[in-house]
C-alpha positions as CSV (number, residue, x, y, z in Angstrom):
1,X,-8.3,-15.5,-4.4
2,X,-10.4,-13.4,-1.9
3,X,-11.6,-10.2,-2.8
4,X,-11.5,-7.2,-1.2
5,X,-15.1,-5.7,0.5
6,X,-15.2,-2.8,-1.5
7,X,-18.8,-3.5,-1.8
8,X,-18.9,-2.6,2.2
9,X,-18.1,1.3,1.5
10,X,-18.6,4.1,-0.7
11,X,-15.7,5.7,-2.3
12,X,-16.2,9.4,-2.3
13,X,-12.9,9.7,-4.3
14,X,-10.4,10.9,-5.1
15,X,-8.8,7.9,-6.9
16,X,-5.8,9.1,-4.7
17,X,-6.6,12.3,-1.8
18,X,-2.8,11.8,-1.5
19,X,-0.3,9.8,-4.0
20,X,3.0,8.7,-2.3
21,X,5.4,6.3,-3.0
22,X,8.7,4.5,-1.6
23,X,12.4,5.5,-1.8
24,X,15.2,3.8,-1.2
25,X,17.7,6.2,1.1
26,X,21.1,5.6,2.7
27,X,24.1,8.1,4.1
28,X,25.4,9.9,1.2
29,X,28.9,8.3,1.5
30,X,27.1,4.8,1.3
31,X,29.1,2.6,-1.2
32,X,25.9,1.7,-3.1
33,X,25.6,4.3,-5.6
34,X,22.9,2.3,-7.7
35,X,20.2,0.1,-7.6
36,X,22.4,-1.9,-9.2
37,X,25.3,-1.7,-7.0
38,X,22.7,-2.9,-4.2
39,X,21.4,-5.7,-6.6
40,X,24.6,-7.2,-7.3
41,X,25.8,-6.8,-3.7
42,X,22.5,-9.0,-2.5
43,X,23.3,-11.5,-5.4
44,X,26.5,-12.3,-3.5
45,X,25.9,-12.5,-0.1
46,X,22.3,-13.3,-0.1
47,X,20.1,-12.4,3.3
48,X,23.1,-9.9,4.3
49,X,22.2,-6.5,3.3
50,X,19.9,-5.3,5.6
51,X,16.9,-2.5,5.1
52,X,15.1,-0.8,7.4
53,X,11.4,-0.3,7.4
54,X,8.2,1.3,9.3
55,X,7.7,-2.2,10.5
56,X,6.2,-5.6,9.0
57,X,3.2,-5.5,6.8
58,X,4.0,-1.4,5.9
59,X,4.1,0.1,2.7
60,X,7.3,0.1,2.1
61,X,7.7,-3.4,3.3
62,X,5.3,-4.2,0.8
63,X,7.2,-1.8,-1.8
64,X,10.5,-3.8,-0.9
65,X,9.3,-7.3,-1.2
66,X,8.4,-6.5,-4.5
67,X,11.3,-5.1,-5.7
68,X,13.2,-8.0,-4.4
69,X,10.9,-10.3,-6.7
70,X,11.7,-8.4,-9.2
71,X,15.2,-8.1,-9.0
72,X,14.9,-11.7,-7.8
73,X,17.1,-11.0,-4.4
74,X,17.1,-11.6,-0.8
75,X,17.2,-8.6,1.6
76,X,17.7,-8.6,5.1
77,X,14.4,-7.1,6.6
78,X,14.9,-5.2,9.6
79,X,11.2,-3.6,11.1
80,X,11.1,-1.1,12.9
81,X,8.4,0.5,15.4
82,X,7.6,3.6,12.8
83,X,9.2,5.6,10.2
84,X,11.3,7.6,12.3
85,X,13.2,5.2,14.4
86,X,14.3,4.0,10.7
87,X,15.3,7.1,9.3
88,X,17.4,8.0,12.3
89,X,19.2,5.0,12.2
90,X,20.0,5.3,8.2
91,X,21.3,8.9,9.3
92,X,23.0,7.6,12.0
93,X,24.5,5.1,9.3
94,X,23.4,2.1,12.0
95,X,21.7,0.4,8.8
96,X,22.8,0.4,5.0
97,X,19.3,0.9,3.5
98,X,15.6,2.1,4.1
99,X,12.8,1.8,2.3
100,X,10.8,5.2,3.2
101,X,7.6,7.1,2.0
102,X,9.2,9.8,0.0
103,X,7.1,12.2,1.7
104,X,8.7,10.7,4.7
105,X,12.2,11.0,3.3
106,X,12.2,14.3,1.6
107,X,13.2,16.6,4.3
108,X,16.3,14.7,4.8
109,X,16.9,14.1,0.9
110,X,16.9,17.9,0.6
111,X,19.2,18.5,3.2
112,X,21.4,16.4,1.9
113,X,21.7,14.0,4.9
114,X,20.3,11.2,2.6
115,X,20.3,10.3,-0.7
116,X,17.8,8.9,-2.4
117,X,18.6,5.7,-5.0
118,X,15.2,5.1,-6.4
119,X,11.7,5.9,-6.2
120,X,8.7,3.3,-6.6
121,X,6.5,5.5,-8.6
122,X,5.7,5.2,-12.5
123,X,7.3,8.2,-13.6
124,X,10.7,10.8,-11.9
125,X,9.4,13.0,-8.9
126,X,9.8,16.6,-10.0
127,X,11.3,17.8,-7.3
128,X,14.2,14.9,-7.7
129,X,14.6,14.5,-11.5
130,X,18.1,12.9,-11.0
131,X,16.4,9.7,-9.4
132,X,15.2,6.7,-11.3
133,X,12.0,5.0,-10.7
134,X,12.0,1.4,-10.4
135,X,11.1,0.5,-13.9
136,X,14.0,2.5,-15.2
137,X,16.4,0.9,-13.1
138,X,15.2,-2.3,-14.9
139,X,12.8,-3.3,-12.4
140,X,9.0,-2.4,-13.4
141,X,7.7,-5.1,-11.2
142,X,8.7,-3.1,-8.1
143,X,6.2,0.2,-9.1
144,X,4.7,1.0,-5.8
145,X,2.5,3.3,-4.7
146,X,1.1,4.6,-1.4
147,X,-2.4,6.1,-0.9
148,X,-4.7,7.9,0.9
149,X,-8.7,8.3,-0.1
150,X,-12.0,9.0,1.4
151,X,-15.0,6.5,1.9
152,X,-18.4,6.5,3.5
153,X,-20.8,4.1,4.9
154,X,-22.3,1.7,2.8
155,X,-25.8,2.6,1.8
156,X,-24.4,6.6,1.5
157,X,-26.8,8.2,-1.2
158,X,-25.3,8.4,-4.4
159,X,-26.1,12.2,-4.6
160,X,-24.2,12.8,-1.7
161,X,-21.2,10.6,-2.7
162,X,-20.6,12.5,-5.9
163,X,-21.1,16.0,-4.6
164,X,-18.1,15.2,-1.4
165,X,-16.4,13.5,-5.0
166,X,-16.7,17.2,-6.5
167,X,-15.5,19.2,-3.3
168,X,-12.7,17.0,-2.8
169,X,-11.8,17.5,-6.0
170,X,-12.2,21.2,-6.4
171,X,-9.7,21.7,-3.5
172,X,-6.7,19.1,-4.6
173,X,-7.2,21.1,-8.1
174,X,-6.2,24.5,-6.4
175,X,-2.9,25.9,-7.3
176,X,-1.9,26.5,-3.7
177,X,-2.8,23.0,-2.4
178,X,-1.0,21.3,-5.1
179,X,2.0,23.4,-4.6
180,X,2.1,22.5,-1.2
181,X,1.5,18.6,-1.4
182,X,4.3,18.3,-4.2
183,X,6.7,20.1,-1.6
184,X,5.7,17.8,0.8
185,X,6.6,14.7,-1.8
186,X,3.0,13.4,-2.5
187,X,0.7,14.1,-5.5
188,X,-2.7,15.1,-5.2
189,X,-4.3,13.2,-8.2
190,X,-7.9,13.5,-8.0
191,X,-10.7,11.0,-9.8
192,X,-14.1,9.4,-9.8
193,X,-15.6,6.8,-7.1
194,X,-15.9,4.2,-9.5
195,X,-12.0,4.4,-9.9
196,X,-11.2,4.7,-6.4
197,X,-13.2,1.0,-6.0
198,X,-11.1,-0.3,-9.3
199,X,-7.7,0.8,-7.6
200,X,-8.7,-1.0,-4.3
201,X,-9.6,-3.9,-6.3
202,X,-6.3,-4.3,-7.9
203,X,-3.7,-2.9,-5.0
204,X,-5.8,-5.7,-2.7
205,X,-5.5,-8.7,-5.4
206,X,-1.8,-7.7,-5.8
207,X,-0.6,-7.2,-2.0
208,X,-3.0,-10.8,-1.4
209,X,-0.2,-12.3,-3.8
210,X,2.7,-11.2,-1.9
211,X,1.1,-12.0,2.1
212,X,0.2,-15.2,0.3
213,X,4.2,-16.1,-0.8
214,X,5.7,-14.5,2.5
215,X,2.9,-15.2,5.0
216,X,3.8,-11.1,5.7
217,X,2.0,-10.1,8.7
218,X,1.0,-6.4,9.9
219,X,1.8,-5.1,13.4
C-alpha cells in the first residue's frame, strides 16, 4: 500500500475549505425515477446504461466507481473533456445519466432543467431536502466528498500555519460567506491542520484501492 506524501506539505486547513459532493442527474422525463431504477436496469443489462462524467480519474468518476462497487453493477462510462460538455449532453438528452459535482449541477436542478436522483454526501443537502443520499438509497459504500483545502510548503513555521488556519476559519465562519457557499451547493467546514492531514491520508488510501482495481488513470 502506498501512502500519501503528506509529510511534504503542511496543511493550513480547513479540513474542507470548500466541501462539495457528487450528484446523479438526468432529464426530468427520464424513465429512471430512483437510484433503484438505475440499479435494476443495470443488473438486467450490464454495461449498457451510459453515464457521463467530467473525465477519467475525475472525482465524479471515482464517486461513480464507488457507487457501482456498492451496488454491484456495471455502467458504461462516457468520459467528457470537462463538466460543461457532460452537462450539455444531459440537458439535451444525449446521455441518460451524468455524475456531476453538486455545485456544478445546482443551477440546472433549481431551474428544473435536470432532476437529481441521489447525492453522495453523508446527509441530505438543505437545498434539496427531497433528494436522498446514496446511503439512504441502500449504498453506504458510495458516500463520497469532493473537497478543496489550503496547503503550505514543508518546513513552514508552525506559528504561521496556525495563524493562517485561524484566519481561514474565521472567514468561513462569516454568515455571509457561508450563505454564499451553501447557495452554490457547497459547504464550508473548517478544521485543524492535523485533521486535514488525516483526511488527505484516508482519501488517498481509499482512492488507491479503486485505482488498483480498475486501472483508472487521470486524463
